[in-house]
ROMIDREN-551489 format. One line per 2 residues: number of its first residue (from 1); their letters; for each residue x, y, z of N, C-alpha, C. Coordinates in Angstrom, 3 decimals, always signed. Example, Ala and Ser with C-alpha at 12.3 -4.5 7.8 and 13.67 -1.06 7.14 Angstrom:
2
1> AS> +13.190:-5.690:+7.800:+12.300:-4.500:+7.800:+13.200:-3.300:+7.800 ~ +12.850:-2.250:+7.080:+13.670:-1.060:+7.140:+12.900:+0.030:+7.870
REM end
This chain:
241
1> MH> +0.849:-1.201:+0.000:+0.000:+0.000:+0.000:+0.882:+1.248:+0.000 ~ +1.704:+1.367:-1.036:+2.633:+2.494:-1.143:+1.906:+3.823:-1.027
3> FE> +0.788:+3.964:-1.720:+0.067:+5.237:-1.747:-0.562:+5.545:-0.397 ~ -0.976:+4.511:+0.317:-1.591:+4.706:+1.628:-0.622:+5.389:+2.581
5> AL> +0.657:+5.030:+2.501:+1.658:+5.633:+3.375:+1.888:+7.104:+3.060 ~ +1.483:+7.523:+1.866:+1.690:+8.910:+1.437:+0.372:+9.685:+1.350
7> AD> -0.634:+9.190:+2.059:-1.967:+9.799:+1.953:-1.962:+11.279:+2.311 ~ -1.090:+11.674:+3.256:-1.068:+13.074:+3.700:-0.661:+14.036:+2.592
9> IY> +0.171:+13.573:+1.663:+0.674:+14.481:+0.623:+0.156:+14.144:-0.767 ~ -0.561:+13.037:-0.917:-0.882:+12.536:-2.254:-1.636:+13.549:-3.096
11> SE> -2.691:+14.141:-2.539:-3.507:+15.053:-3.343:-2.739:+16.303:-3.738 ~ -1.812:+16.737:-2.885:-0.997:+17.907:-3.219:+0.101:+17.534:-4.211
13> AR> +0.657:+16.334:-4.062:+1.808:+15.943:-4.875:+1.437:+15.643:-6.319 ~ +0.296:+15.036:-6.530:-0.098:+14.656:-7.884:-0.787:+15.816:-8.590
15> PP> -0.292:+16.223:-9.761:-0.959:+17.330:-10.475:-2.333:+16.905:-10.954 ~ -3.259:+17.841:-11.097:-4.603:+17.490:-11.563:-4.573:+17.065:-13.022
17> YP> -5.632:+16.398:-13.431:-5.756:+16.041:-14.847:-5.961:+17.320:-15.660 ~ -5.439:+17.369:-16.876:-5.443:+18.624:-17.641:-6.850:+19.030:-18.076
19> PA> -7.078:+20.339:-18.215:-8.391:+20.809:-18.673:-8.811:+20.199:-20.006 ~ -7.850:+19.901:-20.879:-8.201:+19.329:-22.180:-8.926:+17.999:-22.036
21> LW> -8.563:+17.226:-21.031:-9.248:+15.952:-20.792:-10.707:+16.198:-20.440 ~ -10.942:+17.115:-19.499:-12.324:+17.373:-19.079:-13.138:+18.001:-20.201
23> NA> -12.488:+18.841:-21.025:-13.183:+19.397:-22.190:-13.590:+18.285:-23.158 ~ -12.701:+17.305:-23.335:-13.008:+16.182:-24.228:-14.165:+15.356:-23.683
25> LG> -14.180:+15.126:-22.376:-15.279:+14.368:-21.777:-16.593:+15.120:-21.927 ~ -16.530:+16.446:-21.784:-17.731:+17.240:-22.015:-18.213:+17.113:-23.450
27> GL> -17.257:+17.121:-24.391:-17.615:+16.984:-25.792:-18.199:+15.631:-26.130 ~ -17.826:+14.610:-25.355:-18.369:+13.267:-25.568:-19.743:+13.091:-24.915
29> GV> -20.202:+14.116:-24.217:-21.504:+14.047:-23.573:-21.526:+13.266:-22.278 ~ -20.338:+13.047:-21.707:-20.239:+12.232:-20.492:-20.631:+13.015:-19.253
31> LQ> -20.282:+14.301:-19.217:-20.447:+15.103:-18.009:-21.823:+15.750:-17.952 ~ -22.847:+14.924:-17.871:-24.220:+15.419:-17.812:-24.735:+15.341:-16.380
33> PG> -25.227:+16.457:-15.847:-25.757:+16.453:-14.474:-26.784:+15.344:-14.273 ~ -26.696:+14.693:-13.129:-27.637:+13.634:-12.795:-27.165:+12.245:-13.169
35> RR> -26.158:+12.157:-14.010:-25.635:+10.836:-14.340:-24.964:+10.210:-13.125 ~ -25.006:+8.878:-13.053:-24.425:+8.141:-11.932:-23.066:+7.596:-12.356
37> AL> -22.036:+7.988:-11.620:-20.674:+7.618:-11.987:-20.049:+6.732:-10.911 ~ -19.237:+5.793:-11.357:-18.463:+4.905:-10.496:-16.994:+5.211:-10.723
39> DL> -16.284:+5.599:-9.665:-14.863:+5.938:-9.758:-14.066:+4.850:-9.050 ~ -13.345:+4.039:-9.813:-12.618:+2.888:-9.279:-11.156:+3.241:-9.035
41> GA> -10.663:+2.931:-7.833:-9.302:+3.311:-7.478:-9.200:+4.808:-7.374 ~ -10.095:+5.394:-6.593:-10.311:+6.848:-6.627:-9.229:+7.652:-5.929
43> GT> -8.359:+7.019:-5.137:-7.313:+7.759:-4.453:-7.900:+8.800:-3.514 ~ -7.402:+10.023:-3.613:-7.938:+11.110:-2.788:-8.957:+11.957:-3.546
45> GQ> -9.338:+11.528:-4.757:-10.446:+12.182:-5.446:-10.095:+13.059:-6.616 ~ -8.956:+12.792:-7.280:-8.558:+13.629:-8.412:-9.567:+13.582:-9.554
47> AT> -10.286:+12.472:-9.684:-11.368:+12.402:-10.671:-12.727:+12.635:-10.025 ~ -12.882:+12.176:-8.798:-14.170:+12.306:-8.110:-14.611:+13.763:-8.015
49> GP> -13.693:+14.653:-7.614:-14.047:+16.057:-7.434:-14.596:+16.706:-8.687 ~ -13.897:+16.633:-9.819:-14.437:+17.236:-11.039:-15.734:+16.589:-11.522
51> LL> -15.889:+15.281:-11.304:-17.149:+14.635:-11.685:-18.305:+15.195:-10.860 ~ -18.092:+15.353:-9.568:-19.115:+15.952:-8.720:-19.413:+17.392:-9.146
53> AA> -18.347:+18.136:-9.460:-18.520:+19.536:-9.847:-19.331:+19.664:-11.135 ~ -19.261:+18.636:-11.985:-20.019:+18.651:-13.229:-21.481:+18.253:-13.021
55> GL> -21.838:+17.859:-11.796:-23.221:+17.538:-11.499:-23.552:+16.069:-11.480 ~ -22.539:+15.201:-11.605:-22.782:+13.768:-11.536:-22.849:+13.329:-10.074
57> TV> -23.556:+12.258:-9.802:-23.470:+11.614:-8.503:-22.374:+10.553:-8.598 ~ -21.552:+10.437:-7.561:-20.351:+9.603:-7.666:-20.280:+8.613:-6.510
59> TA> -20.053:+7.356:-6.860:-19.657:+6.329:-5.905:-18.178:+6.064:-6.137 ~ -17.361:+6.330:-5.123:-15.912:+6.221:-5.250:-15.427:+4.994:-4.475
61> VE> -14.664:+4.150:-5.146:-14.142:+2.920:-4.544:-12.640:+3.069:-4.381 ~ -12.165:+2.973:-3.139:-10.741:+3.150:-2.837:-10.347:+2.182:-1.715
63> PG> -9.344:+1.321:-1.943:-8.994:+0.324:-0.925:-8.209:+0.866:+0.260 ~ -7.540:+1.994:+0.112:-6.721:+2.526:+1.197:-7.547:+3.329:+2.184
65> CQ> -7.504:+2.948:+3.455:-8.329:+3.623:+4.471:-7.972:+5.100:+4.612 ~ -6.668:+5.409:+4.640:-6.247:+6.802:+4.803:-6.585:+7.630:+3.569
67> LA> -6.346:+7.054:+2.399:-6.700:+7.754:+1.161:-8.208:+7.999:+1.103 ~ -8.983:+6.975:+1.473:-10.436:+7.099:+1.438:-10.921:+8.164:+2.413
69> AR> -10.263:+8.274:+3.570:-10.657:+9.296:+4.539:-10.467:+10.690:+3.966 ~ -9.373:+10.898:+3.268:-9.126:+12.206:+2.657:-10.057:+12.448:+1.483
71> LR> -10.356:+11.397:+0.747:-11.336:+11.489:-0.337:-12.691:+11.913:+0.202 ~ -13.123:+11.287:+1.282:-14.427:+11.594:+1.876:-14.465:+13.010:+2.436
73> SA> -13.358:+13.433:+3.059:-13.305:+14.777:+3.630:-13.377:+15.849:+2.556 ~ -12.676:+15.627:+1.449:-12.646:+16.619:+0.370:-13.909:+16.595:-0.483
75> NP> -14.594:+15.454:-0.495:-15.766:+15.294:-1.362:-16.907:+14.650:-0.581 ~ -17.483:+15.373:+0.373:-18.512:+14.769:+1.221:-19.762:+14.335:+0.461
77> EA> -19.954:+14.854:-0.762:-21.138:+14.458:-1.534:-20.984:+13.064:-2.136 ~ -19.768:+12.554:-2.195:-19.527:+11.241:-2.800:-19.851:+10.124:-1.821
79> AV> -20.332:+9.007:-2.350:-20.462:+7.781:-1.567:-19.137:+7.037:-1.680 ~ -18.428:+6.895:-0.574:-17.094:+6.308:-0.587:-17.142:+4.890:-0.026
81> IV> -16.611:+3.943:-0.788:-16.553:+2.544:-0.371:-15.084:+2.159:-0.234 ~ -14.689:+1.710:+0.943:-13.304:+1.304:+1.181:-13.177:-0.174:+0.822
83> ER> -12.771:-0.419:-0.409:-12.740:-1.784:-0.940:-11.893:-1.809:-2.192 ~ -11.370:-2.980:-2.515:-10.711:-3.144:-3.809:-11.762:-3.241:-4.906
85> AE> -11.376:-2.804:-6.103:-12.299:-2.899:-7.238:-12.691:-4.350:-7.493 ~ -11.767:-5.272:-7.240:-12.051:-6.693:-7.474:-13.069:-7.251:-6.489
87> DV> -13.179:-6.644:-5.302:-14.007:-7.209:-4.237:-15.321:-6.484:-3.999 ~ -15.442:-5.258:-4.472:-16.611:-4.446:-4.146:-17.880:-5.043:-4.764
89> EL> -18.967:-4.964:-3.993:-20.268:-5.383:-4.495:-20.964:-4.170:-5.118 ~ -21.364:-4.303:-6.374:-21.961:-3.179:-7.094:-23.353:-3.559:-7.587
91> PE> -24.270:-2.610:-7.608:-25.619:-2.911:-8.103:-25.611:-3.138:-9.614 ~ -26.394:-4.075:-10.057:-26.503:-4.323:-11.495:-27.219:-3.154:-12.163
93> NG> -26.663:-2.708:-13.295:-27.221:-1.563:-14.037:-27.336:-0.316:-13.176 ~ -26.377:-0.142:-12.251:-26.479:+0.944:-11.299:-25.778:+2.224:-11.693
95> FD> -25.003:+2.200:-12.794:-24.196:+3.358:-13.158:-24.272:+3.622:-14.657 ~ -24.227:+4.906:-14.987:-24.187:+5.312:-16.391:-22.753:+5.417:-16.899
97> VA> -21.836:+5.706:-15.985:-20.433:+5.943:-16.328:-19.561:+5.247:-15.283 ~ -18.516:+4.570:-15.738:-17.485:+4.037:-14.843:-16.154:+4.652:-15.248
99> VA> -15.340:+4.948:-14.251:-14.055:+5.616:-14.484:-12.948:+4.845:-13.776 ~ -11.838:+4.664:-14.466:-10.598:+4.185:-13.847:-9.518:+5.180:-14.244
101> AT> -9.196:+6.083:-13.334:-8.274:+7.182:-13.616:-6.911:+6.887:-12.981 ~ -5.923:+6.595:-13.810:-4.576:+6.232:-13.371:-4.641:+5.121:-12.319
103> SI> -5.489:+4.135:-12.582:-5.647:+3.028:-11.633:-5.807:+1.670:-12.300 ~ -6.112:+1.634:-13.587:-6.447:+0.363:-14.238:-5.276:-0.621:-14.198
105> HW> -4.037:-0.112:-14.177:-2.870:-0.993:-14.202:-2.692:-1.769:-12.906 ~ -3.427:-1.390:-11.847:-3.363:-2.124:-10.582:-4.447:-3.200:-10.492
107> MD> -5.330:-3.283:-11.459:-6.520:-4.130:-11.334:-6.392:-5.428:-12.136 ~ -7.042:-6.459:-11.626:-7.150:-7.741:-12.320:-8.318:-7.621:-13.299
109> LD> -7.992:-7.463:-14.570:-9.036:-7.199:-15.561:-9.994:-8.369:-15.727 ~ -9.519:-9.583:-15.485:-10.407:-10.742:-15.600:-11.545:-10.675:-14.588
111> VV> -11.312:-10.003:-13.469:-12.341:-9.835:-12.449:-13.096:-8.518:-12.644 ~ -12.350:-7.451:-12.905:-12.948:-6.115:-12.903:-13.810:-5.863:-14.130
113> LP> -13.390:-6.309:-15.305:-14.177:-6.006:-16.506:-15.594:-6.585:-16.453 ~ -15.781:-7.863:-16.094:-17.166:-8.355:-15.971:-17.952:-7.630:-14.886
115> KV> -17.288:-7.258:-13.795:-17.957:-6.551:-12.708:-18.448:-5.172:-13.180 ~ -17.584:-4.451:-13.896:-17.971:-3.136:-14.410:-19.082:-3.272:-15.444
117> HR> -18.977:-4.278:-16.289:-19.997:-4.490:-17.320:-21.361:-4.707:-16.690 ~ -21.429:-5.508:-15.641:-22.711:-5.744:-14.959:-23.227:-4.486:-14.275
119> AL> -22.304:-3.666:-13.778:-22.708:-2.476:-13.033:-23.191:-1.346:-13.926 ~ -22.793:-1.359:-15.198:-23.181:-0.286:-16.116:-24.548:-0.552:-16.731
121> TR> -25.241:+0.534:-17.038:-26.477:+0.420:-17.785:-26.171:+0.000:-19.222 ~ -27.197:-0.371:-19.931:-27.015:-0.756:-21.334:-26.395:+0.414:-22.100
123> RG> -25.343:+0.123:-22.826:-24.579:+1.125:-23.567:-23.900:+2.122:-22.631 ~ -23.657:+1.708:-21.394:-22.935:+2.563:-20.465:-21.509:+2.804:-20.917
125> IF> -20.893:+3.858:-20.398:-19.565:+4.279:-20.827:-18.535:+3.928:-19.756 ~ -17.442:+3.328:-20.198:-16.311:+3.034:-19.320:-15.152:+3.909:-19.778
127> LV> -14.693:+4.809:-18.902:-13.623:+5.744:-19.223:-12.351:+5.339:-18.488 ~ -11.297:+5.144:-19.244:-10.002:+4.779:-18.663:-9.004:+5.832:-19.114
129> WR> -8.358:+6.474:-18.140:-7.331:+7.444:-18.516:-6.177:+7.394:-17.545 ~ -5.074:+8.036:-17.956:-3.872:+8.004:-17.123:-2.960:+9.164:-17.468
131> NV> -2.371:+9.752:-16.440:-1.274:+10.699:-16.639:+0.024:+9.923:-16.815 ~ +0.774:+10.278:-17.836:+2.106:+9.707:-18.069:+3.120:+10.797:-17.761
133> FG> +3.951:+10.552:-16.758:+4.884:+11.568:-16.273:+6.207:+11.454:-17.016 ~ +6.328:+12.279:-18.042:+7.516:+12.256:-18.893:+7.181:+11.749:-20.281
135> VP> +7.488:+12.546:-21.286:+7.220:+12.173:-22.680:+8.556:+11.847:-23.341 ~ +8.743:+10.628:-23.861:+10.057:+10.211:-24.362:+10.646:+11.106:-25.442
137> DV> +9.804:+11.721:-26.283:+10.359:+12.493:-27.393:+10.699:+13.937:-26.995 ~ +10.525:+14.276:-25.722:+10.945:+15.597:-25.231:+12.072:+15.386:-24.231
139> RT> +13.281:+15.707:-24.637:+14.445:+15.512:-23.787:+14.859:+16.854:-23.184 ~ +15.070:+16.854:-21.903:+15.509:+18.046:-21.191:+16.662:+17.646:-20.271
141> PF> +17.454:+18.601:-19.798:+18.520:+18.247:-18.847:+17.988:+17.524:-17.617 ~ +16.799:+17.909:-17.153:+16.240:+17.228:-15.987:+15.869:+15.794:-16.333
143> RE> +15.277:+15.579:-17.491:+14.901:+14.218:-17.875:+16.135:+13.334:-18.069 ~ +17.230:+13.924:-18.502:+18.476:+13.156:-18.610:+18.955:+12.718:-17.232
145> RV> +18.776:+13.596:-16.238:+19.141:+13.230:-14.866:+18.215:+12.137:-14.325 ~ +16.940:+12.235:-14.648:+15.991:+11.209:-14.227:+16.356:+9.857:-14.838
147> AR> +16.703:+9.864:-16.133:+17.094:+8.614:-16.788:+18.325:+8.000:-16.125 ~ +19.246:+8.842:-15.681:+20.445:+8.354:-15.012:+20.102:+7.692:-13.673
149> IV> +19.165:+8.293:-12.952:+18.733:+7.705:-11.668:+18.116:+6.334:-11.897 ~ +17.273:+6.232:-12.898:+16.627:+4.950:-13.199:+17.668:+3.921:-13.646
151> QD> +18.623:+4.361:-14.451:+19.675:+3.452:-14.918:+20.510:+2.943:-13.747 ~ +20.803:+3.813:-12.797:+21.603:+3.410:-11.634:+20.869:+2.397:-10.765
153> RG> +19.559:+2.349:-10.885:+18.763:+1.412:-10.087:+19.126:-0.031:-10.423 ~ +19.363:-0.286:-11.697:+19.773:-1.618:-12.122:+18.698:-2.673:-12.032
155> AP> +17.463:-2.275:-11.797:+16.367:-3.229:-11.676:+15.661:-3.377:-13.025 ~ +15.045:-4.536:-13.272:+14.297:-4.701:-14.519:+13.078:-3.792:-14.532
157> PR> +12.553:-3.472:-15.706:+11.354:-2.623:-15.775:+10.199:-3.255:-15.014 ~ +9.317:-2.406:-14.506:+8.152:-2.913:-13.781:+7.293:-3.740:-14.724
159> PG> +6.849:-4.928:-14.288:+6.019:-5.760:-15.176:+4.662:-5.127:-15.416 ~ +4.007:-5.588:-16.464:+2.674:-5.083:-16.769:+2.667:-4.276:-18.048
161> ID> +1.520:-3.741:-18.362:+1.323:-2.981:-19.589:+2.088:-1.670:-19.516 ~ +2.766:-1.329:-20.593:+3.478:-0.061:-20.695:+2.475:+1.086:-20.607
163> AE> +2.750:+2.035:-19.711:+1.831:+3.159:-19.497:+1.611:+3.980:-20.753 ~ +2.553:+3.931:-21.672:+2.436:+4.735:-22.890:+1.839:+3.949:-24.051
165> DV> +1.623:+2.644:-23.891:+1.148:+1.798:-24.978:-0.373:+1.698:-24.920 ~ -1.033:+2.693:-25.474:-2.486:+2.745:-25.426:-3.093:+1.622:-26.268
167> AE> -2.428:+1.254:-27.360:-2.948:+0.180:-28.212:-2.980:-1.146:-27.459 ~ -1.925:-1.430:-26.689:-1.885:-2.674:-25.924:-2.984:-2.706:-24.876
169> LS> -3.171:-1.596:-24.176:-4.219:-1.555:-23.164:-5.600:-1.657:-23.793 ~ -5.803:-0.991:-24.922:-7.095:-1.082:-25.610:-7.426:-2.522:-25.958
171> AE> -6.411:-3.252:-26.399:-6.621:-4.663:-26.723:-6.980:-5.469:-25.476 ~ -6.334:-5.170:-24.355:-6.640:-5.868:-23.112:-8.062:-5.567:-22.641
173> LT> -8.488:-4.340:-22.816:-9.812:-3.935:-22.336:-10.942:-4.482:-23.199 ~ -10.632:-4.907:-24.414:-11.675:-5.388:-25.325:-11.583:-6.883:-25.624
175> RT> -10.596:-7.566:-25.069:-10.401:-8.974:-25.440:-11.548:-9.867:-24.976 ~ -12.293:-9.448:-23.941:-13.427:-10.245:-23.469:-14.691:-9.994:-24.273
177> AL> -14.650:-9.002:-25.168:-15.803:-8.604:-25.991:-16.933:-8.003:-25.165 ~ -16.657:-7.639:-23.916:-17.664:-6.959:-23.096:-17.733:-5.471:-23.416
179> FS> -16.631:-4.934:-23.957:-16.547:-3.520:-24.277:-15.962:-3.331:-25.671 ~ -16.344:-2.236:-26.296:-15.722:-1.837:-27.561:-15.185:-0.417:-27.406
181> VD> -14.080:-0.146:-28.070:-13.443:+1.168:-27.981:-14.145:+2.139:-28.910 ~ -14.578:+3.261:-28.350:-15.194:+4.319:-29.147:-14.206:+5.417:-29.500
183> VV> -13.415:+5.834:-28.518:-12.532:+6.989:-28.694:-11.216:+6.724:-27.987 ~ -10.120:+7.082:-28.652:-8.798:+7.117:-28.012:-8.198:+8.488:-28.307
185> RT> -7.817:+9.178:-27.249:-7.221:+10.505:-27.437:-6.039:+10.673:-26.488 ~ -5.115:+11.517:-26.894:-3.996:+11.868:-26.022:-3.892:+13.383:-25.936
187> FR> -3.479:+13.856:-24.784:-3.356:+15.290:-24.524:-1.968:+15.545:-23.944 ~ -1.236:+16.439:-24.569:+0.096:+16.794:-24.088:+0.016:+18.117:-23.333
189> WS> +0.752:+18.197:-22.232:+0.711:+19.389:-21.410:+2.016:+19.491:-20.643 ~ +2.230:+20.613:-20.021:+3.464:+20.813:-19.272:+3.161:+21.534:-17.970
191> IE> +4.080:+21.413:-17.042:+3.909:+22.015:-15.727:+5.283:+22.371:-15.178 ~ +5.389:+23.514:-14.500:+6.647:+23.911:-13.877:+6.637:+23.448:-12.421
193> LN> +7.726:+22.791:-12.019:+7.816:+22.223:-10.681:+9.107:+22.672:-10.010 ~ +9.015:+22.966:-8.708:+10.234:+23.253:-7.954:+10.751:+21.970:-7.300
195> DR> +11.844:+22.079:-6.533:+12.465:+20.869:-6.000:+11.549:+20.158:-5.008 ~ +10.806:+20.913:-4.195:+9.893:+20.284:-3.236:+8.782:+19.540:-3.963
197> QV> +8.233:+20.156:-5.009:+7.161:+19.512:-5.756:+7.651:+18.252:-6.458 ~ +8.859:+18.294:-7.002:+9.425:+17.110:-7.643:+9.630:+16.002:-6.619
199> FQ> +10.151:+16.366:-5.447:+10.364:+15.342:-4.419:+9.047:+14.682:-4.032 ~ +8.019:+15.499:-3.789:+6.735:+14.931:-3.392:+6.132:+14.075:-4.502
201> LF> +6.162:+14.584:-5.738:+5.575:+13.839:-6.851:+6.299:+12.518:-7.068 ~ +7.616:+12.558:-7.139:+8.364:+11.339:-7.412:+8.278:+10.355:-6.247
203> ST> +8.057:+10.863:-5.038:+7.867:+9.976:-3.886:+6.594:+9.149:-4.028 ~ +5.603:+9.682:-4.757:+4.355:+8.935:-4.924:+4.459:+7.845:-5.981
205> FS> +5.531:+7.814:-6.756:+5.692:+6.764:-7.757:+6.082:+5.468:-7.049 ~ +5.333:+4.412:-7.293:+5.514:+3.190:-6.517:+6.855:+2.508:-6.762
207> DW> +7.511:+2.813:-7.882:+8.801:+2.179:-8.161:+9.985:+3.101:-7.862 ~ +9.727:+4.213:-7.160:+10.805:+5.136:-6.770:+10.984:+5.097:-5.258
209> SV> +12.237:+5.068:-4.826:+12.542:+5.125:-3.407:+12.640:+6.585:-2.966 ~ +12.631:+6.795:-1.651:+12.788:+8.143:-1.111:+14.142:+8.720:-1.525
211> EE> +15.171:+7.893:-1.504:+16.513:+8.360:-1.886:+16.548:+8.794:-3.345 ~ +15.868:+8.055:-4.211:+15.828:+8.426:-5.626:+15.043:+9.718:-5.829
213> AE> +13.942:+9.878:-5.106:+13.169:+11.116:-5.199:+13.990:+12.314:-4.739 ~ +14.811:+12.114:-3.722:+15.676:+13.198:-3.254:+16.739:+13.519:-4.295
215> RA> +17.264:+12.527:-4.992:+18.221:+12.787:-6.073:+17.566:+13.619:-7.179 ~ +16.304:+13.319:-7.495:+15.589:+14.099:-8.515:+15.403:+15.536:-8.045
217> AA> +15.076:+15.725:-6.769:+14.915:+17.075:-6.222:+16.231:+17.829:-6.241 ~ +17.319:+17.131:-5.920:+18.645:+17.758:-5.952:+18.994:+18.202:-7.368
219> AV> +18.593:+17.411:-8.360:+18.841:+17.786:-9.750:+18.118:+19.083:-10.097 ~ +16.891:+19.244:-9.585:+16.144:+20.488:-9.821:+16.896:+21.677:-9.245
221> RE> +17.401:+21.526:-8.032:+18.144:+22.623:-7.401:+19.391:+22.972:-8.206 ~ +20.078:+21.956:-8.695:+21.289:+22.192:-9.479:+20.990:+22.814:-10.835
223> LG> +19.772:+22.625:-11.320:+19.377:+23.167:-12.628:+18.677:+24.520:-12.510 ~ +18.729:+25.132:-11.330:+18.208:+26.484:-11.198:+17.019:+26.639:-10.280
225> GS> +16.524:+25.552:-9.706:+15.457:+25.660:-8.728:+14.070:+25.291:-9.216 ~ +13.884:+25.208:-10.528:+12.608:+24.748:-11.076:+12.854:+24.159:-12.461
227> VV> +11.956:+23.276:-12.869:+12.053:+22.643:-14.186:+10.667:+22.588:-14.810 ~ +10.634:+22.571:-16.135:+9.376:+22.378:-16.845:+9.299:+20.917:-17.256
229> EH> +8.275:+20.231:-16.750:+8.063:+18.831:-17.081:+7.000:+18.710:-18.172 ~ +7.268:+17.851:-19.135:+6.360:+17.622:-20.262:+5.676:+16.276:-20.054
231> YM> +4.353:+16.328:-19.920:+3.578:+15.145:-19.590:+2.537:+14.873:-20.667 ~ +1.896:+13.716:-20.549:+0.854:+13.317:-21.487:-0.255:+12.634:-20.696
233> TW> -1.476:+12.844:-21.119:-2.613:+12.110:-20.578:-3.312:+11.414:-21.731 ~ -3.540:+10.105:-21.603:-4.305:+9.419:-22.635:-5.684:+9.029:-22.093
235> LI> -6.627:+8.950:-22.992:-8.012:+8.619:-22.662:-8.507:+7.541:-23.602 ~ -9.122:+6.500:-23.017:-9.816:+5.473:-23.791:-11.272:+5.482:-23.325
237> AL> -12.193:+5.725:-24.231:-13.625:+5.676:-23.930:-14.202:+4.427:-24.568 ~ -14.812:+3.593:-23.728:-15.365:+2.320:-24.196:-16.853:+2.264:-23.918
239> TA> -17.575:+1.531:-24.769:-18.995:+1.316:-24.588:-19.234:-0.141:-24.228 ~ -20.097:-0.372:-23.250:-20.477:-1.728:-22.904:-21.307:-2.328:-24.041
241> T> -20.940:-3.529:-24.466:-21.630:-4.178:-25.592:-22.723:-5.101:-25.091
REM end
């Protein structure tokens, strides 16, 4: 429960999803007041809050007790369930929209996909998106330092689907034929971060140690005290078949 240990700083450390993502969801007709949304792996509410603000009713599922407490405090209008997505009991046809925001890679799709399919109304929408921290085709002095830290780790890459391989994930999400892909979009954006913000953000990455996060923060200080990070958010919108 890496994120649970960082519950006090998680919502501050993780940047919000970019406005372009929410504009795209609005354009897809997803953000309609009164719709019932299910937020799986909700963390401290980075998706829950904007969904509520758009007028949706939200049931947020988060397995971490500390994270869920902060989610509930920040979003008292949400129904918060402290449970894993694989274990939660959901009403059949109970939701118009399901969301997995930077969380799908932690879930057992063989369990979660049928569960979400049953929970969605006919032709319900399943939205899967993720922030990717660092874009390979944008090289900066800070990113070169980050690559050096990762190289010094000497560990094999984390198993699982590549966060940047949207095609691979789309195939995984549709292999059961419960869902079909309607839309795939990517949004590029940037953010300026100081050394404290870099330390906090990198500390929330499950494959980074505190010592490595401090090395990244030290690199920011050596590069002038702040850096511009180039990030990407991808979105997959699926329809229940």
